[in-house]
N, C-alpha and C positions, 0 to 999 in steps of 0.2 A: 285785621283785614284778612279774609280768606284768599287763598291762592296768591299770596304775596310773598316774595322771597327777597331777602337782602343778600347781595353778593359782594364780598370785599376782596379787592386785589391789591397785593403789596407792591412795593417799588420794583422788585425784580420782574414782576408780571407785566409792567408797563414801561420797561427800561428803554425801549426804542420803538420806532414806527411799526416794524413788523410784529412785535409783541402786542402793541396796542391794537393792531388790526386783528390779531388772533384772539385777543380778549373780547373784542367787539363781536366776533363770530360766535364765541361761547355765550355771550350775553343775549344776542338776538335769538339763538336757539331756545334759550330758556324763556324768552319773552314771547315766543310763538303761542305758548299755552298758559303763561303766567304773567302777573304784573311784577315788575322788577324795580328795586332800588339798588343802585350800585354805589359802593364806597371805595375810593381809591387813594393810594398813597402817592407821594411825589415820585417821579421817575428815577429808577436806579439809585445812584448815590447823590442825588440832587441836594437833599437836606444837609448831608455832610459837607458838600461843596459850598453851600451857602453859609454854613457856620464858619468854614475856613476863610471864606471871603470877608465875612463880617470881622473876624479876628485879625485879618490883615489891615483893616481900617482902624480898629480899636481893640486893645488887649482885653477890655471888659465892655463888650457891646451893651448899650442900653437895652434892658429886657423888652420894653414895649416895641422899640424899633426892630429888635431881633425877631419878635413874633411877626411883625409886618413883613419882614423879609422871608422868613421861613414859610409863611402861609402861601407864598407865590409858587412854591414847588407843587403843592396839590392842585393849585389853580391851573397849572399847565396840564396836568393829567386829566382833569375833568373836561377841559375844553377840547383837548385832542381826542379823547375817547368819545365824547359826544359827536364830534365831527365824523369819526370812523363809523359810529352806529348809524348816523344819518345817511352816510354814503351807501349803506346797505339797504336803504329804503324804509328804515324804522324811524319814528319820531323820538327825539330825546332832548333833554334839557340839562344843563350843568348848573349846579348850585354850590355856592360857598357854604361853609359851616353856618355863618350868621343867616344867610338866606334860607337855609334848611331849618332854622329855628332851634339851633343848638346854643343853649345859654350856659356860660361857664362862670367860675369865680374869677377874682382879680389877681391870681398868682400867675404872672407871665412866665412862659416857657414850660410850665408843668401845671396848668390849670386843671380843675376838676369840673366835670359836667354837673350843673345844678338842676337843670330841667330841659326838656325838649318839647317844643310846640311845633309839630310838623305840618303846619297849616298849608304852606306852599307846596310841600311834597304831595300831600293828599289832593290838592287842587290839580296838580300836574298829572298825577296818576289817573284821575278821573277823565283826563283828556287823552288817555291811552298813550302817555309818554313814558319812556324809560327815564328814570330820574337818576342823574349822576351827581353824587355828593362828595365834596372834598372832605377827606378824613383829617383827623389831627387838629381840628380848629373849631372855635366857637366865638361867641361874642360875650364880652364881660360886662359888668355893671356900668362901666364907663363908656360903653359903646365902642370899645376897641377890640380888635382881633386878639384872641388869646390862643396859644397852642397848648396841646394836652400832654406833651411829654412823650417818653418812650411808650410804644404800643398804642399811641393815640388814635390811629386809624382803626385798629381792631376795636378799641373802646367805642369809637363813633358808630361802627357797624352794629355792635351788640346793643348799644343803647337805642339806636334807631329801630332795630328789630323788636325790642321790648316796647317802645313807644307806639309802634305801628301794629303790634300784636301779630307778627309774622309767623308763618308755619315753621320757618327755619332760617338760620343765618349761616351762610356758606362762606368759609374763610379760605380763599385761594392763595397758595404760596408756592415756593420753589421746592417743597418737599411733599411726599405723598401722604403725609399724615403725621401722627404722633408716634414716636418710636420708643422702644424700651431703653434706648440710649442714643446719643448722638451718632448717626451712621458714619460720620467722618472719623470718629474715634474707634467705634466698634463696628467692624465690617459686617458681622452677622446680627446686628441689631434687628429686632422684629417690629413691624408696623402693628400697632394695636387697632383692633376693629372698633373697640368701644372703651371709654374711660369715664370715670365719674367726675363731676365738678370738683369734688374735694381733692381727688388725686391730681387732677390737672392744675388745680389751684396751688397745691404744694409743689408740683414740678415747675410751674411757672415762677413761683416765688424763690426757688432755689437754683435757677439758672437755665432751665429749658427755654430756648429762644423761639419756639413755635408760636406761642402766644404769651402776652403779658398778664400778670395776675389780676390787674384792674378789670380787664374785660371779662375774665372768668367769674369774678365776683359779681358783676352785673348780670351775667348769664344765669348764675345760680339764683340770685335774688329774684329775678323775674321769670325763671324757668324757661329760658330761651335755649332750644336745642341747637348745638353748634356742629357743623360738619367741616372739619379741616381736611383739605384735599389739594392736589396739585393742579396748578394752572395748565401744565403741559401734558396732562394725562387724563383719560376718561375714567380711571379707576376710582372705586369708592375709597374714601379716606378713613378718617377716624371720627366717630361720633362721640361728642362730649355731652353727657346727659346726667340725669339722676342716677343714683346708685341702683344697680340691678341686683337681683337675688343671688346670681351666680358669681358676682364680682369678688366676693370674699373667698372664693376657692383659690384665687391667685394671691399669694402672700405678698410678693413684691411686683409691682407693675412696671416700674421704671427707675432709671438712675439718671441724675442730672448733676451738672457741675457748673460752677460760676467762678471765673478767674477775675471778675471785676470787684473783688472783695479786698478790703484792707483791715488788718487787726490793729486796734488802738488800745493802749493801756494807760491808765492814770495810776501812778504809784503813790503809796503812802497816803491814802485818803482817810481823813478822820472818820472813825466809826461812831457816827451819831445820827439820829433820825433826821430825815429831810435832805440828806446829802445827795442821794441818788436822784431825787426829784429836781434838785438844782442843776445837776450835771445834764440829765437827759432833757429837762425842760428847756434849757438853753439851746440845745441842738434842735429840738422840735420847733422852736420859734423861728428858726432859719430854714425850716422844711428839710432838715437832714434826717433821713430815716436810719434808725439803728436796728441791726439784726440780732445776732447772737450776743448774749450778755452773760458774763461770769464774774462773780465777786469772790475773792479768796476769803478764807477764815481770818477773823481779826487777830492781830498780834500786837500786843501793847497798845490797844485801842486804835490801831490803824490797819487798813487792808488795801488790796489792789483791785481795781475795777477794769475788766477787759471787755471789749465788744467789737463788733465789726460794722463797717460802713462801706458804702460804695466808694471805689477809688475816685470817682468824679467828685465826691464830697469831701475827700480826705483833707485837702488843703484848708478849706474853710473850717472843717471840724477841728483841726489842730489849732488854728488861730483862736477859735472860740474857747476851746478847752484850756489853753494856756491862761487865758484871762480868768476862767472859772477856778482853775487850780490855785491861782494866786490868791483869789478871794477866800477860798476855803482852807488855805494853808496846806494844800496837798503837795506831793512831790512832783517829779518830772513826768512828762508825757512821752511815751515811746510808741513807735508804730512799725508795722511790717507790711510791706506791699507785696512780698513774694509768697502769698498764700492763695489757696483756693478752697472753695466749699464743695464737698462731695455729699450728695444726699441720695438715700434710697426711699422710695415712696410706694405705699400699697395699702389699700383698705384691709386686706387680709391680715396685716400686721397686728390689728386690734385683737385678734383671737388666736394668734400664734406666738407664744413666748419664745425667747431665745434669739430673736432676729438681731438685736443690738449686739449680743455676745458674739454671734457669728460674724458680723461686720467687723468688730474690733479684732477678732482672732485672725481674719483675713489680712487686715492691716499689719498685725504683729508678724505674721508669717512672711510678709513682703518687706518688712523693715520700714514701714511707713509710720512716722510719728504723728499722733493726734494732738493738735494744739487746743482745740475747743470742741465741745459736744453740745448739741441741742436736739431735743426730741419733741414730737407731738404724738397724737394717737396713731397717725398713719405715716409718720416721717421720722427719719433719723439723719441728722446732718453732722458732718465733722469738718473742721478746718484743718487742712494739712498743708505741707509745702507745695508751692505751685509746680515745682519740677516733677512731683509724683502724680499729677492729675491724671494723665492718660493711663498710666499703669494702674492706678486705683480704679478708674472706671471700667477698664477691661477685665480686671481680675474679679471685681464684684459682679459684673455682668455674667461672667463664666460661673462663679461659685453659686449664684442664685438661679442659674439655669434659665436665663431670660431669653435665650435664642429659641426655646421650644414653647409651644402652647401648653 
């Protein structure tokens, strides 16, 4: 659709009545000359509060009922925002994920979008209405509400922009864009005017909290231009788009960190074909994502396998691995929660050798021990002690001169 924009507002943008009114003002200005679909998250910390309330009732809440509960957060936002827009003389309608035609799979609390049929959205747009859609939710094959997990509202917005063939998808948040590092850790971090899908995908995957990797993947697949900008400022933010010719001039674009990592090791694993498939297949069946993987050299037909998982999945992972280790005749399971992942990302790294060596030399000079290393064409990640996180980010930012263009 020509002249159609998707605008997404996070929880901090609609945290209270005054902020909702301010967001309504921004939306109506855009709607004066454009058709607009808005995606919103639950207000403030509502989702966390609902999870806490559920766990006060049950230590292990039923996933279906938890989704029913969590979906109410976004429903509050869409109704209140629609009221605010109508009070300004514009017509608006709020839609839940299912009403908007968002179809998900049947994995409760972290479902994936399977397809979008935006029939009702298109009908309401033709009536010159601003359409407000609840992010983070869809309907599954059992006709139940299913939530989309972390970053679900961003994913909703990008997927709708792709389905509606929008000009752009604007992601409004409490920061002014994508920075070379977390501004809370590095005071002189610089806002990037533009970044490629691949770089943003790597940054999102290694801890940058601006956007989740799933939404970037969809944007790249369907060539949806994203504009990450502040709800509370009129400044231009960061454009996320295809790789531009001058992007390779910058060797390292950004540094990210993730403290939500845990290192797990299975000791004395028999060195024979099919063992890795059994270990990681067991985790995959329970939707536990594994990140960095290292296998030691075999010694007397045994080796150690180490990898990282989200701290949220650690407890379940350990339980599963103990059972697998027993069946395989492997040794003990050990884990370390006091670690963090530090990553440098940049398209220019493809054509500039020596970046990894420079990163490792910086760590050596600072006495920071590296537990694990993982690389891709445009990313280098290291697992280090959690206590060294801020120091590592700051010194890398300085050594790679990221405060300057």
